[in-house]
C-alpha positions in Angstrom: 57.5 79.5 122.4 57.3 81.8 119.3 54.4 83.7 120.9 56.6 84.4 124.0 59.4 85.6 121.8 57.0 88.0 119.9 55.7 89.1 123.3 59.1 90.1 124.5 60.0 91.8 121.2 56.8 93.8 121.1 57.0 94.7 124.8 60.5 96.0 124.3 59.4 98.1 121.3 56.5 99.3 123.4 58.8 100.2 126.3 61.0 102.3 124.0 57.9 104.2 122.8 56.8 104.8 126.4 60.3 106.1 127.1 60.1 108.5 124.2 56.6 109.6 125.2 57.8 110.5 128.7 60.7 112.6 127.5 63.5 110.2 126.5 65.4 111.2 123.5 68.0 108.5 123.1 67.9 106.8 119.7 64.9 108.8 118.5 67.0 110.0 115.5 67.1 106.4 114.3 63.4 106.0 114.4 62.0 108.9 112.4 62.4 108.9 108.6 63.9 112.0 107.1 63.7 113.6 103.7 66.5 114.5 101.3 67.2 117.7 103.3 67.6 115.7 106.5 64.3 117.0 107.9 62.0 114.7 109.9 59.0 113.7 107.9 56.8 114.0 111.0 57.2 115.2 114.6 55.4 112.8 116.9 53.8 114.3 119.9 53.4 112.7 123.3 49.8 111.5 122.7 50.6 109.8 119.4 53.7 108.2 120.8 51.7 106.9 123.8 49.0 105.5 121.4 51.7 103.7 119.4 53.2 102.4 122.7 49.8 101.0 123.8 49.2 99.5 120.3 52.5 97.7 120.5 51.8 96.5 124.0 48.4 95.3 122.9 50.0 93.4 120.0 52.4 91.8 122.5 49.5 90.6 124.6 47.6 89.4 121.5 50.6 87.3 120.6 50.3 85.4 123.8 46.5 85.1 123.5 46.7 83.9 119.9 49.8 81.7 120.4 48.4 79.9 123.4 44.9 79.8 122.0 43.5 81.6 125.1 40.6 83.1 123.1 39.0 82.2 119.9 39.8 84.9 117.4 39.2 82.7 114.3 36.2 84.8 113.3 38.3 87.9 113.2 41.5 86.4 111.9 43.2 88.9 114.1 46.6 87.2 113.8 46.5 87.4 110.0 45.4 91.1 110.2 48.4 91.9 112.4 50.7 89.9 110.0 49.2 91.9 107.1 49.9 95.2 108.8 53.5 94.2 109.5 53.9 93.1 105.9 52.6 96.4 104.6 55.1 98.2 106.9 57.8 96.0 105.4 56.8 96.8 101.9 56.8 100.5 102.8 55.9 103.7 101.1 58.3 103.2 98.1 60.2 106.4 99.0 61.4 106.6 102.6 60.4 103.4 104.4 60.5 99.6 103.7 61.9 97.2 101.2 61.4 99.4 98.2 62.5 102.8 99.6 64.4 105.1 97.2 65.9 107.4 99.8 68.7 105.2 101.2 71.3 107.6 102.5 69.8 108.7 105.9 70.5 107.4 109.3 66.9 106.1 109.4 67.2 104.4 106.1 70.3 102.5 107.3 68.5 101.2 110.4 65.4 100.5 108.4 67.3 98.3 106.0 69.4 96.6 108.7 66.9 96.2 111.5 63.4 97.6 111.2 62.3 96.0 107.9 63.8 92.6 108.7 62.1 92.8 112.1 58.6 93.5 110.8 59.0 90.8 108.1 59.9 88.4 110.8 57.0 89.5 112.9 54.6 89.2 110.0 55.8 85.6 109.3 55.7 84.8 113.0 52.1 86.0 113.4 51.1 83.8 110.5 52.8 80.8 112.2 51.2 81.3 115.7 47.8 81.9 114.1 47.8 78.7 112.1 
């Protein structure tokens, strides 16, 4: 059941990235970290946004594969690797993103604290659980 929940979460996140890649702009201000002058730290282009969308969709599919033991990934420990990546994202860069960010007064920082970081921590823990 947990694998199915992860699948739907990651598919939804992927769908939002596909939406942005194909020209959607709604909520994009919440998703890009900004510096002290309220300037975006990066400006994602269509290709990188599509790549991120495909990666998230792949993670969604891997959640099903790992959770239902549809393939033997034990030799790769892929579930633990994905959990580790999510954990690193939760820890962040110690300035703009993650648990230990110092810049906390931007719109992104608010959503990162309330939603994004708790989500990636939950996903990290969930990937450990479905991998065990």
